[in-house]
N, C-alpha and C positions, 0 to 999 in steps of 0.2 A: 217257494221256488222249487221246481222239479229239476234236480241235478242230472237226471237221466237224459235230458234233451237240451238243445240250444236253438235259439231263434236267430235266423240269418236272413240276409237279403238274397233273393233269387230272381232270375229273369225267366218268366214263364212264356213259352212259345207254343202257340196253338194255331188252328186254322183261322182263328179270328184275329191273329196278330201277336204282338209282344206286349208284356206287362210286367213291371217291376212290383214285387210284393214280398211280404214276410212269410217265412215258412220255418218249420221245425226239422232239425236233423238229430239223430240219436247221438249221444256222447259215447266215445270210445276211449277207454282209459287203460293204461298199463297197471297191473297189480303184480308186484314182485313178492314171492313167497320165500321167506328165510326159514329153513327147516333145520332145527337143532344147530343153530348158530352158523349155518352155511347157506349161501344164496343158492336156491334150488331151481326156480322157474319163474318166468314172467308171463302172465296171462293177459291177453287183451280182452276187455270185458265192459259191460255196462256197469257204471259205478253205483251199485246198490247190492245189499246182501253179500258183501265180500267175505264176511266170516263164514256164511253158509257155503259160498263158492269154494273157499279153501278146504273146509271139511269134506265136501263132496268130492273135490278133485283128489284129495289124499286118499279117500275111501275108494274111488274108482281106480286109482293107480295101485291099490293094494298095500299102501303104506300104513293105514290104520284100519281097524275093524269096527271100532265104535268110539263113542265119546270117552270111554274109560282109558283109551290109549293116548289121549291128548292131555298133557299136564297144564299147558297154557296156550292161549291164542290171543294176540293183540293186533288190532287193525289200526294203522296210521293212515287215515284218509287223506291228510294233507300231502304226505310224501308218497302215497300209493304203495304202501308196503304192508305186509302182514307177517308177524313173527310167531312161529309155532314151535313148541317143544313137545316131543312125544316121549312116551315111556320107554320105548325101545327103538332106537334109530334103525337098526336092522341092516343086513347086508345089501338088500335091494336098494335102499335109499342112498347108501354109500356109492353104489355103482351109477346112480342116476344123477348125482350132483354135477353141475357144470353149466350154469347160466343158459338154460334153454329158454327160448321165447316161443310160445304157442300162439298161433294166429287165432283170429276170432272164431274159428271152429267150423267153417264151412268147407274146408278141404280135408287134409289129412289130420286125423285125431292122434291121440297119444296112448291109446290102449296097448298094453304089452301082450303080444299074442301067445306067449308061452303059457298063459293061463288056460288056453283052450283044452289042453290035455286033461287037466283036472276037472274042467267044467263038463266035458263030454262023458266023464265017468258017472256023473250023477245029474242027468237032465231034470228039469223042473217038471214036477207032476202035480202041482197045486190044483185042487179042484175048485176053480172059480169059473162061473159061467156068465155070459152076457148074451143078450138078444140084439139083433140088428137095431131095434128101437132104442135100446140103452146106448149103443155106440153112437147113433145119430144125435141123441140128446147130449151126450158128453162132449162131442165135437162142437156142437152149437154153443154149449156153455163156454168152452175154451175160447172160441172166437169172440164171444160176447164180452169176455174179460180183457181182451187184448187192447187196452187203451193206448199204450205206447206205440203199438203197431199202427193203430188207426191215425195217430198224430204224425208219426215219422215214416212209417212203411219200412223201417230198417232193422227190425228185430224178429226173433223167433219166439214163439210161445210154447210153454210146456206146463204140464200139470200132473199131479199125482192124485189118485182118487180111488173110489170103489164103484161098484155098480150103482150105488145110490147117488153119487155125485162127486164133484171135485172137492178135495180137502186142502190142497196147496197149489198155488199158481205162481209162475215166474216168467219174465221176459228178459231176453239178453240178445246182444248182437250175434252170439254164437250158439248153435244148437247144443253143443257139448256143455257150454257154460250154464245154460238154462237148466239142463238136466242135473248137473252137479250141484247147483244151488238148491234144487229140490231135495236131492239126496242129503246134502249138508244140513238142511233144515230139519229133516227127519232124525238125523243123528243127534243134533243139538237138543231136540225135544223128546228123544227116546221113543220115536214113533216107528213101529215095525214096518218093513217094506215088503215082506214076502206075500202079503195078502192085498197088495195094491196093484193098480194098473197105471201105466204111463201113457199120457196123451200129449202129442206134439204136433206142431205145425210143420216141422222140418222133415226132410226125407229120412227114412229108416236105413241109415248106413250101418256097416258092420260095427263101427265104434259105438254107436248108440245101442245097438242090439247087445253088445258085450257088456256095456255099462249096466244095463238092466239085468242081464243074466247073472252077472257076478254077485248081485245082491238079492237075487231070487225073485225079481218081478216077473210074473208069468204072462202078462198081456201088454202089447204095445199097439197103440192106436195112432194113426197119422193121417193128415189131410194129403200128404205127399206120397211119393213112391218109395219102395225099398230098392236095394241093390241085389244083384244075383248072389253075392257072397252073404249078405245079411239073411236072405231067405234060406240059403243052405244051412247057415248057422242056427237060425230059428228052428228049423226042422230037427236038427241034431240035438239042440239044447232044450227042446220042449217048450219054446216060447210061442205064444199065439201072436201073429202079426196081421194087422188089418190096415190097409192103406187106401189111398184115393177116396177117403170118406167125404162125400159131397151129398149132403141131404140124406136121402134114403139109399143112395148108391155107395158101394164099397167093394173092395177086393180082399179076400182072405188068402194070405200067402202061406201061412203055417199055423199049425195047432187049431185046425177048424173044429175040433171036438169040443172046444170051450164055447163055441157060438151056437146058442140054442134059442129057439122061439120061446116067448113067454107062455 
């Protein structure tokens, strides 16, 4: 049984009339993170890889740097909670406590913008190169793996990979969640992120751009559009941004020096 989706009765209306039938919708579940014995945040997410989501979220928020900062992590799937103990709670986490609920991630994200000053001091200059053919192939691979989207139409897809192909794939109701799950998986498995690229079906918002930049990912690929702020940040932070990838067509918004023909 796939706990990520639920079968329901729907009324389908078309030019040919009305029809009662069965259909699938994606599951949306709350996950409350207790950090160092205090309730920290509730995320609304697709109920899978919740340990990875927690690790990735804490890394994106700057509360941990790696697996060595986490003393324990326990997921209670029945109650929708995860309990985390970190090596050093830190002043930042103390300021952020307070029962926040984060939506499924298609609106305002949770990145703290005071990180910008430190990021702009050391833009990403990783020498990784892709051809347009590589980009088209990677996006086609991402779409081919999106089984939950094909069934429900209600999730975003994201993947981490290299020029050679996709290494890790995830789907979630939220764009931010999908990316955090990938980051968390890499933390759990001690996989470096600085030489990877991020592929996503969702728009390249400033939150997604900053998640990638803070961990050193040099290339973002998307089927969707960027925002003006994300393009400005991408140019400042040395991140290559490619959007509207549809077959052999695509737009390069920042870091075009990394796009080279084979």
